C-alpha positions in Angstrom: 87.9 202.3 139.8 88.3 202.1 143.5 86.1 199.0 143.7 88.1 197.1 141.1 91.3 197.8 143.0 89.7 196.5 146.2 88.6 193.4 144.4 92.0 192.9 143.0 93.6 193.3 146.4 91.1 190.8 147.9 91.8 188.2 145.2 95.5 188.6 145.6 95.2 188.1 149.4 93.1 185.0 148.8 95.6 183.6 146.3 98.5 184.1 148.8 96.5 182.5 151.6 95.5 179.5 149.6 98.9 178.9 148.2 100.3 178.7 151.7 98.1 175.7 152.4 100.4 173.3 150.4 103.5 174.5 152.1 102.8 172.7 155.4 102.3 169.4 153.7 105.5 169.8 151.6 107.5 170.7 154.8 106.0 167.7 156.6 106.9 165.3 153.7 110.4 166.6 153.6 110.8 166.2 157.3 109.5 162.6 157.2 111.9 162.0 154.2 114.8 163.3 156.2 114.0 161.1 159.2 113.7 157.9 157.1 116.9 158.7 155.2 118.7 159.2 158.4 117.4 155.9 159.8 118.5 154.1 156.7 121.9 155.7 156.6 122.4 154.8 160.3 121.3 151.2 159.7 123.8 150.9 156.8 126.6 152.4 158.7 126.0 150.2 161.8 126.0 146.9 159.8 127.7 147.3 156.4 128.0 143.5 156.0 124.2 142.8 156.3 122.2 145.1 154.0 119.2 142.7 154.1 118.9 143.7 157.8 118.1 147.3 156.6 115.5 146.3 154.0 112.7 147.7 156.2 114.5 151.1 156.6 115.3 151.1 152.8 111.6 150.4 151.9 110.5 153.1 154.3 112.9 155.6 152.7 111.8 154.7 149.2 108.2 155.1 150.1 108.8 158.4 151.8 110.8 159.5 148.8 108.0 158.6 146.4 105.5 160.5 148.7 107.8 163.6 148.8 108.1 163.4 145.0 104.4 163.9 144.6 104.5 167.1 146.7 107.7 168.6 145.6 108.1 171.7 143.5 109.8 172.0 140.1 113.0 173.3 141.6 113.3 170.9 144.5 116.4 168.6 144.6 116.5 165.8 147.1 119.9 165.1 148.5 121.4 161.7 147.5 122.3 159.1 150.1 
C-alpha cells in the first residue's frame, strides 16, 4: 500500500508541474493584449477625428485578442475597450 501512495503522490506532483507550463504563456498573451489595448486606446484618445490613423493599432489589438482567446480559460473575461 505504501508504494501505491508514493506513486499517487508522484503523479499528483507531475500533474501540478505540467499544468503550470501553460500559465506562463497565458500570462504573456494577456500582457501583450493589455499593451496593444492601451496603445489603441491612446491612439483613439489622441485623435478622435481620424480613426483610420489608428487602423494599425486596432489590427494589432484584434490580433492579440484572437491570440489571447486561444489561450484563455473558461472563466476568463477580457475587459472591453
